[in-house]
C-alpha positions in Angstrom: -9.7 55.8 7.5 -12.3 53.1 7.2 -9.7 50.3 7.2 -8.2 51.8 10.4 -11.6 51.8 12.1 -12.3 48.2 11.0 -8.9 47.1 12.3 -9.5 48.9 15.6 -12.9 47.2 15.9 -11.5 43.8 15.1 -8.7 44.3 17.7 -11.2 45.4 20.4 -13.4 42.3 19.7 -10.4 40.0 19.8 -9.2 41.5 23.1 -12.7 41.2 24.6 -12.9 37.5 23.5 -9.5 36.8 25.1 -10.5 38.4 28.4 -13.8 36.4 28.5 -11.9 33.2 27.7 -9.4 33.9 30.6 -12.4 34.7 32.8 -14.0 31.4 31.9 -10.8 29.5 32.6 -10.1 31.1 35.9 -13.6 30.7 37.2 -14.0 32.0 40.7 -10.4 33.3 40.8 -11.1 35.7 38.0 -10.7 39.4 38.9 -13.6 40.5 36.6 -16.9 41.3 38.1 -20.3 40.7 36.5 -20.5 44.2 35.1 -17.2 43.9 33.4 -18.1 40.6 31.9 -21.4 42.0 30.7 -19.6 45.0 29.1 -17.2 42.7 27.3 -20.1 40.6 26.0 -22.0 43.7 24.9 -18.9 44.9 23.0 -18.7 41.6 21.1 -22.4 41.5 20.4 -22.7 45.1 19.3 -19.7 44.9 17.1 -21.1 41.9 15.3 -24.4 43.7 14.8 -22.7 46.8 13.5 -20.7 44.7 11.0 -23.9 43.1 9.8 -25.5 46.5 9.4 -22.5 47.8 7.5 -22.5 44.8 5.2 -26.2 45.2 4.5 -25.8 49.0 3.7 -23.0 48.2 1.2 -25.1 45.4 -0.3 -28.2 47.6 -0.7 -26.1 50.5 -2.2 -24.5 48.1 -4.7 -27.9 46.8 -5.8 -29.3 50.3 -6.6 
């Protein structure tokens, strides 16, 4: 189950990065509004934070 969740998180991050990249390329012609862009950026930022937290939890458990 954990592998599935990691895969889903990775896919979500990847899709968010693609949408932001397209938004950047289209500029003013992009259909995304500022709230949608902020949501995508939050998803990427929060997912990287969560990955760091998970890594540190596994590291601290392994050290004990």
